[in-house]
C-alpha positions in Angstrom: 0.0 0.0 0.0 1.3 3.4 -0.9 2.1 5.7 2.0 -0.3 8.5 2.6 1.2 11.8 1.2 2.2 14.4 3.7 0.2 17.6 3.3 2.3 20.4 2.0 3.3 23.0 4.5 2.4 26.7 3.9 4.6 28.7 1.6 7.0 30.8 3.8 5.5 34.2 4.5 6.0 37.2 6.7 3.9 38.1 9.8 4.1 41.8 10.6 3.6 43.1 14.1 2.6 46.8 14.4 4.0 49.3 16.9 1.8 49.8 19.9 -1.1 51.7 18.3 -2.6 54.8 19.8 -3.6 56.9 16.8 -4.0 54.5 13.8 -4.1 57.2 11.1 -0.4 56.8 10.1 -0.7 53.1 9.8 -3.9 53.3 7.9 -2.1 55.4 5.3 1.1 53.3 5.2 -0.3 49.7 5.3 -1.5 49.5 1.7 2.0 50.3 0.4 3.6 47.9 2.8 1.3 45.0 2.0 1.8 45.6 -1.7 5.6 45.7 -1.3 6.0 42.3 0.4 4.1 39.0 0.9 2.6 39.5 4.4 0.3 36.8 5.5 -1.0 38.6 8.6 -0.7 41.7 10.7 -0.5 41.5 14.5 -2.2 44.6 16.0 -0.7 45.8 19.3 -3.2 48.1 20.9 -2.5 50.7 23.6 -4.8 50.0 26.5 -7.8 52.4 26.7 -11.6 52.1 26.8 -13.1 49.4 24.7 -15.1 51.7 22.5 -11.9 53.5 21.4 -10.0 50.2 20.9 -12.8 48.9 18.7 -12.8 52.0 16.5 -9.0 51.6 16.1 -9.4 47.9 15.1 -12.1 48.8 12.6 -9.9 51.5 11.1 -7.1 49.1 10.5 -9.1 46.0 9.5 -10.1 47.3 6.1 -6.6 48.2 4.8 -5.1 45.0 6.1 -7.8 42.7 4.7 -7.9 44.6 1.4 -4.2 44.0 1.2 -4.7 40.3 1.3 -3.6 39.8 5.0 -5.4 38.7 8.1 -5.7 41.1 11.1 -5.0 39.5 14.4 -5.2 41.2 17.8 -2.4 40.8 20.4 -4.8 39.6 23.1 -8.2 41.3 23.5 -10.1 38.3 22.4 -13.4 40.0 23.5 -12.8 42.6 20.8 -12.0 40.4 17.8 -15.6 40.0 16.5 -16.7 43.5 17.4 -13.8 45.1 15.6 -13.9 42.9 12.5 -10.6 41.3 13.1 -9.7 37.8 11.9 -8.4 36.3 15.1 -6.1 36.8 18.1 -2.7 35.9 19.3 -2.7 34.4 22.8 0.0 34.0 25.4 0.1 30.6 27.1 -2.1 27.5 27.2 -4.6 28.9 29.8 -5.3 32.0 27.7 -5.7 29.9 24.7 -8.2 27.5 26.3 -10.2 30.5 27.6 -10.3 32.0 24.2 -11.1 29.0 22.0 -14.9 29.0 22.5 -15.2 32.6 21.2 -12.7 32.2 18.3 -13.5 28.8 16.9 -14.4 27.7 14.3 -14.5 31.0 12.4 -11.4 32.9 13.6 -7.7 32.3 14.0 -6.2 31.4 17.3 -2.4 31.6 17.5 -0.4 31.0 20.6 2.9 31.9 22.0 4.5 32.0 25.5 5.3 28.3 25.1 8.3 27.7 27.4 8.5 24.0 27.0 8.1 21.4 24.2 5.2 19.9 26.2 3.4 23.3 26.2 4.0 23.5 22.4 2.5 20.1 21.8 -0.4 20.8 24.1 -1.2 24.0 22.2 -1.1 22.1 18.9 -3.4 19.4 20.2 -5.8 22.0 21.6 -6.3 23.4 18.1 -3.9 26.3 17.8 -3.7 27.6 14.2 0.0 28.3 14.7 2.6 28.3 17.5 5.1 31.1 18.0 8.6 30.6 19.3 11.1 33.3 20.3 9.1 36.2 21.6 10.3 38.0 24.8 8.8 37.0 28.1 7.3 39.4 30.6 10.8 40.5 31.7 11.9 41.1 28.2 14.1 37.9 28.1 14.1 35.5 25.2 16.0 32.4 24.2 19.1 32.5 22.0 18.5 32.6 18.3 20.1 29.1 18.2 17.6 27.7 20.7 14.7 29.3 18.8 15.9 27.8 15.5 16.3 24.4 17.1 12.7 24.6 18.4 11.4 25.6 15.0 13.3 22.8 13.3 11.9 20.3 15.9 8.4 21.4 15.3 8.6 21.6 11.5 9.9 18.0 11.3 7.2 16.5 13.6 4.0 18.5 13.7 1.4 19.8 11.2 0.2 23.2 12.5 2.4 26.0 11.2 5.2 27.4 13.3 6.3 31.1 13.6 9.7 32.4 14.5 9.9 35.8 16.3 12.8 37.6 14.7 14.4 40.8 16.0 16.8 41.3 13.1 17.0 40.4 9.4 19.8 37.9 10.3 17.5 36.1 12.7 14.7 36.1 10.2 16.9 34.3 7.7 18.1 31.9 10.4 14.5 31.0 11.3 13.5 30.6 7.7 16.4 28.2 7.2 15.3 26.3 10.3 11.9 25.6 8.8 9.6 28.3 10.1 6.4 28.6 8.1 6.1 32.3 9.0 8.6 34.8 10.4 7.2 37.5 12.7 8.9 40.9 12.3 8.1 44.1 14.1 10.1 46.7 15.9 13.2 46.6 13.7 11.0 47.1 10.6 9.5 50.3 12.0 12.8 51.6 13.4 14.7 51.3 10.1 15.9 54.7 9.0 15.1 54.0 5.4 11.5 53.4 6.3 9.4 50.3 6.9 8.8 49.5 3.3 12.5 49.1 2.4 13.1 47.1 5.6 10.2 44.8 4.8 11.4 44.2 1.2 14.9 43.4 2.5 13.8 41.0 5.1 11.5 39.2 2.7 14.4 38.7 0.3 16.5 37.4 3.2 14.0 34.8 4.4 13.4 33.6 0.8 17.1 33.2 0.1 17.7 31.4 3.4 14.7 29.1 2.8 15.7 28.3 -0.7 19.3 27.5 0.3 18.1 25.2 3.1 15.2 23.5 1.4 15.8 24.0 -2.4 12.3 25.3 -3.0 11.0 28.3 -4.9 8.7 30.8 -3.4 6.1 30.7 -6.2 5.6 27.0 -6.6 7.1 25.2 -3.6 8.7 22.8 -6.1 12.1 21.4 -5.5 14.9 23.1 -7.4 18.0 21.5 -8.8 20.9 21.6 -6.4 24.4 22.0 -7.9 
């Protein structure tokens, strides 16, 4: 009997985290150009804490340009505002938050999860129905594993599990390292917005870096996912 074919993994794409948003007007203006310049699968909206009515209006202001640009809009937490703001899902921190959020997000919206300190936590998140697992983000004290440890966790996950994995990169070099390790998505944020050339140039550069690293590691083209000839 022929072996059951393994489902193809997603094509490697970027996941863009916003700065902490207070006034969304600048982002509303810049997002269409950013999403046209690079292949961004999703935008993670980091909201400044304020009253719910104001946060909902900010989500609504950003949902349209993100979704019109072909990306999904996820909220960093604030599960209770996802549907009311027209977002596509939420990113959650830890198994407990994920379990609490699942009834309101599933089956129609995306539930991603980070804050997974151990392999056991990662597997529990996957088994509980996480749409992706994130490795490498800073903890509450701002500490994060070494890039080597993050790459090792991504490689372990990519080889064994079906849900997509995301690497949290703080530089173009890390983004390339995580792409080569097998990340399905690379989350980029602060260093994109801080680039003196502007976020569009930074996003284009990091997309090129992850695609080159991925092709070198896996011999696959971005457009087709087909194996390329290796010299």
